[in-house]
C-alpha angles and dihedrals in degrees: 000000000000093000092046092058094034092239119159113253095250124152089247093055092046090050092047094053094040091057091042094052092043089052090216092134111050093183091055092048092051091048092048092048090050092049092050090058124167097322093054092229131136121184126206095256090051090050091048092050091049091050091048094049099044108022104022115237125223095260091054092048091047091053091050091048092049092049090050090049091054090050092049091048091052091051091049092050090048090053092048092050090048091053091048092050089052091049090049092049091049091049092050091049091049091050092052091049095047096045087048091056090046092050093100095056092106092052090051093242093123117083123223091243091054091046093052092045092052092046090052090050091048091052090048093049091046091053091050090050091047089053091049092049092047091050090051092049092049092046092049091051091047091047092050091053091046094048091051091050093048093046091053091048092046092049090051092048092050091048088055092055119101102221127078105235097214102047104022091231123125111276134230092274090056089048092055091048093049096045093050092049094052121089134203124018122337136173125233127202115198114192127188123186109236120243092353092156088061089054091054093045094047103039104018133252095278092061089040088058089053089054090052091050092049092050089049090053089054090052092047091053091045101055119083141136094052098316116137129210125209140179097236095190138302108348092342124106134184138205124197120198139166093234134113118261095257092056092044091051092053090049091048089056089053089050091051089056092047091053091050087062093060111120127172128187125205104231092203097055104014088235113152126219113203140138091076111169135180138211113217135195122194129193139166123213149120120315126204117055091351093057095108089066089056090052090050092051093050091045091053090053091047093055090046088056089053092047091054093055106284128252093083143098122243135239086052094216142345 
């Protein structure tokens, strides 16, 4: 099975196909069958996503464990702060009581024995409070170091994931995996939303994110027959397909029209964001280790589309 779909012989892929062949997970089987589609192909990023969703790969478990560690650390810090607040309140109460009892010292109503006893108790209370404050300081320093470590680990774990969190499309890492695993000639569509910075500056990043999500939905509905859609980075998207350049260019024109239909409304103000356009570059070339050349070719066509006024597909014709 692995050789048939040109999947690397990793433990994850072996586990995926073992469970699939054994039919012990009907949901996994249904998802695999759906991913295979008409062309009976399954790329490495698709296999990784299936493993993550149905069997839980190590990166996913690591992310969950790191998130749980951050939550536990937050709860522990909250408990430490609560204890310190209680210690502080008790110390303040003890000070009020002791100074109250020492209030008659000027009138001579406080004996020397009582004075010495209260001073000894004040020193004892102060040392306890000093210990509590020192414990809090040490714990905060330790927590700061731990939080920084966990944040770095969590960021790395998330970067190793294959899905873009905002749009739900495959991310750039998945794109690189898929392109390297392909063989023969493939076509690449690179799409960049025009003047997207102006959208963010005018309407805000929250509404800008909604535009990205809407564009991603158009791409998700567009790809079929083995084509794969990715969020390439920022406001840029990519589509990989095993089609000749002429077919890919026609599909890119369809995609340009679909993006132009994107419309998002701000629920708070009722303000509508429309007139979204895209510049698109299309190229055909070798996949595998030579895939970066294909990206460069498509990128060159994309910037030519922008230079000529945007909202167009390049090359202009074939």
